[in-house]
SELUM-404780 format. One record per atom (N, C-alpha, C): residue in three letters; x, y, z. Coordinates in steps of 0.05 Angstrom, whole numbers, plus 32768, in hexadecimal, padded with zeros to 4 digits. Atoms other than C-alpha are relative to their C-alpha. Example, Ala and Ser with C-alpha at 12.3 -4.5 7.8 and 13.67 -1.06 7.14 Angstrom:
// SELUM-404780
ALA80127FE88000 ALA80F67FA6809C ALA801280188000 SER7FF07FE87FFF SER81117FEB808F SER7FF18016800E 
//
This chain:
// SELUM-404780
MET7FF780157FEE MET817B8A8C80F3 MET7FE97FEE8008 LYS801780117FF8 LYS81368A758109 LYS7FF97FED7FE9 LYS800780118016 LYS81298A5C80C3 LYS80137FE87FFD LEU7FED80168002 LEU81698A3380C2 LEU7FFB7FEC8016 LEU800580127FE9 LEU815A8A168107 LEU7FE67FF07FFB TYR8019800E8005 TYR81138A0580F2 TYR80047FEB7FEB LEU7FFC80148015 LEU812A89E380B2 LEU80107FE9800A PHE7FF080167FF5 PHE815E89BC80D8 PHE7FEF7FED8011 GLY801280107FF0 GLY812A89A5810A GLY7FED7FF07FEF ALA8014800D8011 ALA80F8899580D3 ALA800D7FE87FF2 SER7FF48015800F SER812B896B80AE SER80037FE78011 LEU7FFF80177FEE LEU812E893D80EB LEU7FE57FF68007 LEU801B80077FF8 LEU80E3893780EF LEU7FEF7FF77FE9 VAL800F800A8016 VAL80CE891680AF VAL7FFA7FE28005 LEU8008801C7FFC LEU80A888D380B3 LEU80027FF8801D SER7FFC80077FE4 SER809F88D180FE SER7FF77FE48007 SER8008801A7FF5 SER809A88918128 SER80038001801E CYS80007FFD7FE2 CYS8088888B8175 CYS7FF17FEB8011 SER800880147FED SER8067886A81B4 SER7FE780068011 SER80167FFC7FED SER8028885F81DE SER80047FED8018 ASP7FFA80137FEB ASP803F88228206 ASP801C7FF67FFC SER7FE480078005 SER808A881B820D SER800A7FEB8014 SER7FF880137FEB SER808B87E58243 SER80057FE47FF5 ASP7FFE801B800B ASP808887A88214 ASP801C7FFC7FF5 SER7FE68005800C SER80C8878781FB SER7FFD80017FE2 ILE7FFF7FFC801D ILE80DD879181B3 ILE7FFE7FE47FF3 GLY80048019800E GLY80C5875A8184 GLY80177FFC7FED GLU7FEA80078012 GLU80F487368155 GLU7FF77FFF7FE3 THR800A8001801B THR80C787368117 THR800A80197FF1 ILE7FF67FEA8010 ILE80E6876180E0 ILE7FEA80087FEC LEU80147FF58012 LEU80B3878D80BD LEU800B80197FF2 LEU7FF87FE8800F LEU80BC87C38088 LEU7FE780107FF8 ILE80177FEF8007 ILE808D87FE807C ILE7FFD80017FE2 LYS80057FFF801D LYS806D87F98037 LYS7FF1801A7FF8 GLU80107FE88007 GLU803E8836803B GLU7FFC8010801A ILE80057FED7FEA ILE803788748067 ILE7FEA80137FF8 THR80147FEC8005 THR7FF9889F806B THR800080138018 SER80007FEC7FEB SER7FF588E08093 SER7FEF80177FF8 ASP80107FE98006 ASP7FC589198099 ASP8010801A8004 SER7FEE7FE87FFE SER8001894880A4 SER8006800B7FE5 TYR7FFA7FF7801C TYR800F894A8059 TYR7FED7FF57FEC GLY8012800C8013 GLY7FD989208039 GLY800E7FEE7FED GLY7FF480128014 GLY7FE488EF8000 GLY800B7FE7800D THR7FF480197FF6 THR800B88AE8008 THR801E80007FFB HIS7FE380038001 HIS805288998011 HIS80057FE27FFD ILE7FFC801C8006 ILE806588577FF0 ILE801E7FFA8000 ILE7FE480087FFF ILE80A688337FFF ILE80037FE47FF5 THR7FFB801B800C THR80C187F87FD6 THR801C7FF78008 TYR7FE8800B7FF6 TYR80F987C97FE9 TYR800A7FE97FEE ASP7FF58019800B ASP812787927FCF ASP800C7FF28018 GLY7FF9800C7FE6 GLY812B8765800C GLY7FFD80168015 ASN80007FEB7FEC ASN813D87948045 ASN800E801A7FF7 LYS7FF47FE8800B LYS815C87C78017 LYS7FEB80127FF3 ILE80147FED800B ILE813488058005 ILE800780067FE3 VAL7FFC7FFA801C VAL812A88117FBB VAL7FF5801B7FF8 LYS800C7FE78009 LYS80FB884B7FB4 LYS7FEB800A8015 GLU80167FF37FF1 GLU80CE887C7FDB GLU7FF180127FEC GLU80117FEF8011 GLU8094889D7FB7 GLU7FEB800D8011 ARG80137FF17FF0 ARG806D88D37FD9 ARG7FEF80137FEE SER80127FF08010 SER803088F47FB9 SER7FEE80108012 ALA80117FED7FF2 ALA800D89317FD5 ALA800080197FEF THR7FFE7FE88010 THR8010897A7FC1 THR801B80017FF2 GLU7FE68003800D GLU8059896A7FB2 GLU80057FE37FFB THR7FF9801C8007 THR806E892A7F8E THR801E7FFD8004 ASN7FE580047FF8 ASN80AF890F7FA9 ASN80077FE27FFC THR7FF7801C8005 THR80D388D07F8F THR801D7FFF8007 ARG7FE480037FF6 ARG811388B87FB1 ARG80087FE37FFA THR7FF6801B8005 THR813B887D7F96 THR801B7FFD800D TYR7FE880067FF1 TYR8175885A7FB9 TYR80127FED7FF0 ILE7FED8012800D ILE81B588397F9E ILE80137FF68016 TYR7FEF800C7FEC TYR81DE88097FC8 TYR801B7FF67FF3 ASP7FE8800F8005 ASP822587EF7FC7 ASP80037FEC8017 GLY800180137FEA GLY822087AF7FF0 GLY7FE980088012 ASP80157FF87FED ASP81FA87C3802F ASP8001801E8006 LEU7FFE7FE37FFB LEU820C880D802B LEU7FF1800F7FEA ILE800E7FEE8013 ILE81DF8842800B ILE801580147FF6 ILE7FEC7FEE800A ILE820D88697FDD ILE7FF480187FF0 LYS800B7FEA8010 LYS81DC88957FB7 LYS7FE180008003 GLU801D7FFC8002 GLU819588B27FBA GLU7FFB80147FEA LYS80097FED8014 LYS817288D47F81 LYS7FE480098007 ILE801A7FF57FF8 ILE813889027F93 ILE7FF580127FEA VAL800E7FF08014 VAL8107891E7F61 VAL7FE7800C800D ARG80167FF17FF4 ARG80D689537F7A ARG7FF1800F7FEB LYS80117FF08011 LYS809C89727F56 LYS7FEA800D8011 ASN80147FF17FF1 ASN807289A87F77 ASN7FEA800A7FEE GLY80157FF98013 GLY803189AA7F51 GLY800B80017FE4 TRP7FF57FFD801B TRP804189C47F0B TRP801480167FFE ASP7FEE7FE88000 ASP806F89FD7F20 ASP801D7FFA8004 PHE7FE480037FF8 PHE80AF89DD7F38 PHE80097FE37FFD TRP7FF3801B8002 TRP80DD89A27F28 TRP801B8002800D GLU7FE480017FF5 GLU811D898D7F4B GLU800A7FE48000 ILE7FF3801A7FFF ILE814C89537F44 ILE801A80038011 THR7FE97FFE7FEE THR817E89487F7C THR800C7FE48003 SER7FF280197FFA SER81B389127F85 SER800F8004801A VAL7FF180007FE7 VAL81D189017FC9 VAL80137FE87FFF GLU7FEC80158001 GLU821288DA7FC9 GLU800D7FFC801C TYR7FF480077FE6 TYR822E88B68007 TYR801B7FF27FFC ASN7FE6800C8000 ASN827788A48012 ASN80067FF4801B TYR7FFB800E7FE8 TYR829088728045 TYR801E7FF88002 GLU7FE5800B7FFB GLU82D2885B8064 GLU7FFE7FEB8016 ASN800280177FEE ASN82D688178086 ASN7FE37FFD800B GLY801C80047FFA GLY828A88148085 GLY7FF38018800F LYS800B7FE87FF2 LYS8281885980A7 LYS7FFC80177FEC LEU80057FE98012 LEU826188948084 LEU801480178006 THR7FED7FEB7FFD THR829588CA8078 THR7FF7801A7FF4 SER800A7FE7800C SER827188FC804B SER7FE67FFB7FF1 LEU80197FFF8010 LEU822F890E8029 LEU800280187FEE LEU80007FEA8013 LEU822B89387FEA LEU7FE680017FF2 SER801A7FFC800D SER81E989547FD1 SER800280147FEA LYS7FFF7FEE8017 LYS81E289737F8C LYS7FE580007FF2 SER80187FFD8011 SER81A6898F7F67 SER800980027FE3 SER7FF77FFF801C SER81B6897C7F1F SER7FED800F7FEE ASP80147FF1800F ASP8175899A7F05 ASP7FEC800C8014 SER80127FF37FEE SER814989CC7F28 SER7FF480187FF1 TRP800C7FEA800F TRP811789F97F05 TRP7FE280028004 THR801C7FFC7FFF THR80D18A157F03 THR7FF47FFC7FE4 SER800E80068019 SER809D8A0B7ECC SER800680157FEA ASP7FF97FEB8014 ASP80B28A4D7EAA ASP801D7FFF7FF9 GLY7FE480038007 GLY80FA8A357EA6 GLY8013800E8012 THR7FEF7FF27FEE THR81148A5D7EE0 THR80127FED8010 SER7FEE80127FF2 SER81528A3C7EFE SER80018007801D LEU7FFD7FFC7FE3 LEU81588A327F49 LEU801B7FF48008 HIS7FE5800A7FFD HIS81A48A2B7F4F HIS80077FFB801D ASP7FF580067FE6 ASP81C48A0A7F8C ASP7FEB7FFC8016 ARG801580037FEC ARG818289FC7FAF ARG80077FEA8014 ASN7FFA80177FEE ASN819A89B97FCB ASN801D7FF67FFC ASN7FE480078002 ASN81E689BB7FC1 ASN800E8004801A TYR7FF37FFE7FE6 TYR820989AB8002 TYR80107FE78005 LYS7FEF80167FF9 LYS823A897C8023 LYS80027FFD801E PHE7FFA80067FE4 PHE8243895A8067 PHE80197FEF8001 ASP7FEA80127FF9 ASP8285893E8081 ASP7FFC7FF7801D TYR8005800C7FE6 TYR8284891080BE TYR801A7FF9800E VAL7FE980077FEF VAL82B6890980F7 VAL7FF67FEF8017 TYR800880127FEA TYR82B188CF8128 TYR801280058018 ASN7FF17FF87FE8 ASN82C588E7816D ASN80057FE98013 SER7FF980167FEE SER82E688BC81A3 SER7FEB7FFA8015 ASP801580057FEC ASP82AA88C581D1 ASP7FE77FF47FF5 GLY8017800D800D GLY827B88A4819F GLY7FED80137FF2 THR80117FED800F THR825C88E48185 THR800B80037FE3 ILE7FF87FFA801C ILE825E88F9813C ILE7FFC801D7FFA THR80037FE48007 THR826B893F8123 THR7FFD80027FE1 ALA80057FFC801D ALA824E895380DF ALA8006801D7FFA LYS7FFA7FE5800A LYS826A898F80BA LYS7FF080057FE6 ASN80117FFA8017 ASN823989AF8089 ASN800C80167FEF TYR7FF57FEC8013 TYR825289D4804B TYR7FEC80077FEB THR800E7FF88018 THR823189FB8014 THR801480077FEA PHE7FEE7FFB8016 PHE824E8A0D7FD0 PHE7FF9801B7FF3 ASP80057FE7800E ASP82568A517FAD ASP7FFD7FF97FE2 SER80058004801D SER824A8A5B7F62 SER80197FF47FF2 GLN7FE8800C800C GLN82938A457F54 GLN80057FE4800A GLY7FFD801B7FF6 GLY82898A047F7A GLY80127FFE8019 ASN7FF080017FE8 ASN82B38A187FB6 ASN7FEF7FFB8019 ALA800F80087FE8 ALA829D89FA7FF9 ALA800480158016 LYS7FFF7FEE7FE9 LYS828D8A268035 LYS7FF17FF38017 ILE800D800D7FE9 ILE827E8A0A807A ILE7FEB8012800B LEU80167FF17FF5 LEU823B8A208096 LEU7FFC7FFB801E TYR800580067FE4 TYR823189FC80D8 TYR800A7FE38006 LEU7FF8801A7FF6 LEU824289BE8102 LEU7FE87FF4800E ILE8014800F7FF0 ILE82148988811F ILE800F7FEA800F LYS7FF480167FF0 LYS822A895A8157 LYS7FEA7FED8009 TYR801480157FFA TYR82038919815F TYR80097FEF8018 PHE7FFB80117FE9 PHE81FE88F281A0 PHE7FEE7FE77FFF PHE800E80198002 PHE81E888A981A3 PHE80007FF0801A GLN800180117FE9 GLN81D1887981D8 GLN7FEE7FE87FF9 ASN801080198005 ASN81B9883081D1 ASN7FF57FFF7FE4 GLY80098001801C GLY81B588368186 GLY7FED80167FF7 ASN80127FEA8007 ASN818C88768187 ASN800F801B8000 LEU7FF77FE48000 LEU819C88BE8175 LEU7FF1800E8016 VAL800D7FF47FE8 VAL818E88E181B8 VAL8003801E8002 LYS7FFC7FE37FFE LYS81A9892781AE LYS801080097FE8 SER7FF07FF38015 SER81C389558177 SER8003801D8007 GLU7FFA7FE37FFB GLU81E48999817F GLU8007800D7FE5 TYR7FFD7FF18019 TYR81E089CB8146 TYR801280188008 CYS7FEC7FEC7FF7 CYS821E89F9814A CYS800980117FE8 ASP7FF37FF18015 ASP823E8A328124 ASP801C7FF67FFB ILE7FE6800B8008 ILE82838A288105 ILE801580038016 ASP7FED7FFD7FE9 ASP82A58A3E8146 ASP7FF97FEC8017 GLY800880137FEC GLY82808A07816D GLY7FEC800A8014 THR80157FF67FEE THR824E8A348190 THR7FE67FF37FFB ILE8019800F8003 ILE820E8A0D819C ILE7FE980147FFA LEU80167FEF8008 LEU81D38A2F8178 LEU7FE57FF38008 SER8019800E7FF8 SER819E89FA8187 SER80077FE48008 THR7FFC801C7FF6 THR819889B681AA THR7FE67FF17FFB SER801780118004 SER8169897E8197 SER80037FE78011 ILE800180187FEE ILE8156894681C8 ILE7FEB7FED7FF5 TYR80128015800A TYR8136890481B2 TYR7FFC7FEB8015 LYS800780157FED LYS811188D281DE LYS7FF17FEA7FF0 TYR800A8017800F TYR80FB888C81C8 TYR7FF17FEC8012 ASP800B80177FF3 ASP80D1885081D9 ASP80157FE98000 ASN7FED80168001 ASN80F1880A81DE ASN7FF87FEC7FEA LYS800980128016 LYS80D187ED819F LYS800F80067FE7 THR7FF07FFD8018 THR80F087E2815B THR7FF580157FED ASN80067FEC8015 ASN80F0881D812C ASN80017FF27FE5 PRO7FFF800F8019 PRO80DC87FE80E9 PRO8014800B7FEC PHE7FEB7FF58012 PHE810C882D80C4 PHE801B7FF48006 SER7FE6800C7FFA SER8145880C80E9 SER80047FE47FF3 ASN7FFE801A800E ASN813587CB80C3 ASN800A80047FE4 ILE7FF77FFB801B ILE814B87EC8082 ILE801E7FFF7FFF VAL7FE380038002 VAL819287D8806E VAL800C801B7FF7 GLY7FF17FE88007 GLY81C18814806C GLY7FF5801A800A PHE800C7FE77FF6 PHE81928847808C PHE800F800B8018 GLY7FF67FF97FE5 GLY81B8884880CE GLY801580168000 GLN7FEB7FEC8000 GLN81EE887980B7 GLN7FF8801A7FF2 LEU80087FE9800F LEU81C688AC8090 LEU7FF580168012 TYR80077FEE7FEB TYR81C588DF80C9 TYR7FF180187FF6 ASP800B7FE68008 ASP81B6891E80A3 ASP7FE97FFF7FEC GLN801680038013 GLN81868904806E GLN7FE77FF5800D HIS8017800E7FF5 HIS815A88DB809C HIS7FFD8003801E GLY80047FF87FE5 GLY816488F680E2 GLY7FFC7FE88013 TYR800480147FEB TYR814988CC811C TYR7FF67FE57FF4 GLU80088019800C GLU812F889780EA GLU80167FEB8002 ILE7FEA80137FFF ILE8174887780F1 ILE80007FF2801B SER7FFE800A7FE5 SER81668868813B SER7FF37FE48002 LYS800A801B7FFB LYS815788228157 LYS7FE380008008 ASN801C80007FF5 ASN81168836817A ASN7FF080187FF5 ASN80127FEC800C ASN80DB8864816B ASN800080198011 LEU7FFF7FE67FF3 LEU80DC88AE817C LEU7FE68006800F VAL80177FF97FEF VAL80AD88C181B5 VAL7FFE801F8003 GLU80007FE37FFD GLU80C2890A81BE GLU8019800C7FF5 TYR7FE97FF1800C TYR80EE893C819A TYR7FFD801D8009 THR80007FE47FF8 THR8101898081B5 THR8018800F7FF5 LEU7FEB7FEF800A LEU812989B68192 LEU7FFF801B800F VAL7FFF7FE77FF1 VAL813F89F381BB VAL801780117FF7 SER7FEB7FEB8005 SER81658A3281A6 SER7FFA80188012 SER80047FE87FEE SER81698A7781C6 SER7FE5800D7FFC THR801A7FF28006 THR81288A8F81A5 THR7FEA7FED7FF7 TYR80138012800D TYR81068A518189 TYR80007FE5800D THR8003801B7FF6 THR80EB8A0F81A3 THR7FEC7FF07FEF LYS80128011800F LYS80CA89D48181 LYS7FFE7FE68010 THR800480197FF1 THR80AC899881A6 THR7FEC7FEE7FF0 VAL80118013800E VAL8090895B8182 VAL7FFD7FE88012 LYS800680187FF0 LYS806E892281A9 LYS7FF07FED7FEF ASN800D8014800F ASN805988E1818A ASN7FF47FEA8013 LYS800D80157FF0 LYS802888AE81A7 LYS7FF97FE97FEC TYR800380168013 TYR802688698187 TYR7FEA7FEC8007 THR800E80197FFD THR7FF78830817C THR80107FEB7FF1 TYR7FEE8015800B TYR801E87EF816F TYR7FF07FE97FF5 ASN800D8018800A ASN800C87B28146 ASN80097FE88011 SER7FFB80187FF0 SER8011876A8160 SER801E7FF98001 ASN7FE380058001 ASN805C8768814E ASN80108015800F GLY7FF37FEB7FF1 GLY806B87A58178 GLY800A80177FF0 TYR7FF87FE98011 TYR807587D5813D TYR7FEA80158000 PRO80147FEB8001 PRO80538819813A PRO7FEF7FFE7FE6 GLU801180008017 GLU8017881B810C GLU7FEF801A7FFE LYS800E7FE78000 LYS7FF3885B8121 LYS800F80138013 ILE7FF17FEC7FF1 ILE8014889B813B ILE7FF0801A8002 SER800D7FE67FFC SER7FF388D88159 SER801680148009 THR7FEA7FED7FFC THR802189158158 THR7FF6801B8007 SER80047FE47FFA SER802089598178 SER801B800F7FFB ASP7FE87FF18009 ASP8051898E815D ASP7FFB801D8008 VAL80047FE57FF5 VAL805889CF8184 VAL801A80107FFC GLU7FEA7FED8004 GLU80858A0A8171 GLU7FFB80198010 ALA80027FE67FF1 ALA80948A498199 ALA801880117FFA THR7FEB7FEC8005 THR80BB8A88818C THR800080148018 ASN7FFE7FEF7FE8 ASN80D58AB081C8 ASN7FEB7FF88015 ASN8012800B7FEC ASN80AB8A8281F5 ASN7FE280057FFA ILE801C7FFB8008 ILE806B8A9581CF ILE7FF97FEB7FEB PRO800880148014 PRO80488A5B81AB PRO7FFA800C7FE6 SER80047FF5801A SER80498A688161 SER7FF17FED7FED ASN800E80148011 ASN80318A278140 ASN7FFB7FE78010 THR800780197FF3 THR800E89E9815A THR7FF27FEE7FEB HIS800C80128014 HIS7FFE89AD812E HIS7FFB7FE5800D PHE8006801C7FF8 PHE7FDD8969813B PHE7FFB7FF07FE7 TYR800580118018 TYR7FDF89318108 TYR80047FE38007 ASN8000801D7FFC ASN7FD988E68101 ASN800E7FF37FE8 THR7FF1800F8014 THR800588B580DB THR7FFB7FE28003 GLU8003801D8000 GLU7FFB886C80C8 GLU80157FF37FF0 TYR7FEC8011800E TYR802F883880B5 TYR7FF27FE77FF7 HIS800C8018800B HIS801A87FF8088 HIS80177FED7FF7 TYR7FE980128004 TYR804887C18085 TYR7FF97FEB7FEA 
//
């Protein structure tokens, strides 16, 4: 269970963005991140665009990760992810998005190829599905499914998303009966999150987490019965009010005993 909770929390904490002075008003200049560097993973992260539409992400470090995007109008309908871990492991994953009246209704992830250098297959590593329900109170419920060897879907857990002023402010990770297993709280500055300038990113809740939000994440806290994770970001902004340097502290604890603490720095290049 701890591993599942950790992975869920980690999936919402990729490519962080945050604040050091949140009193200034948000600028109107639209900027897009072209390159990210971070000492948390090393290497570089290059992003290319066609106008305000994202075309490709290329990340090089100990693992090479290339992600390409396909649009239908202003909606992202497919991502293709190719991962290579040194010379030992390859994986190709496709993520397909379906919409109804402009709202995301489902996500389907499939690993079409997944193997190690000796030819060993890694079946079903990234085969899963999310269905989305839009509730009358403005929240969104995501139902996560996995697939057995015959392709039959089995529900694993539920996630309920809460939004305020264009930001994801809370998510609840629940079992299939609705019992809350963990809660995540998100706090933001009042400046423009550069990822929110990307056309179509705003609905990709489970692939891109808080990156869909309007503002930059200042603090993230995940709490379960035995595990906590707290991430705090402090920003330096450029003259247009966008984050360019981020100092992050990441603290984990099990049964109230600190287990891991990390500090790292990230830079955005526009």
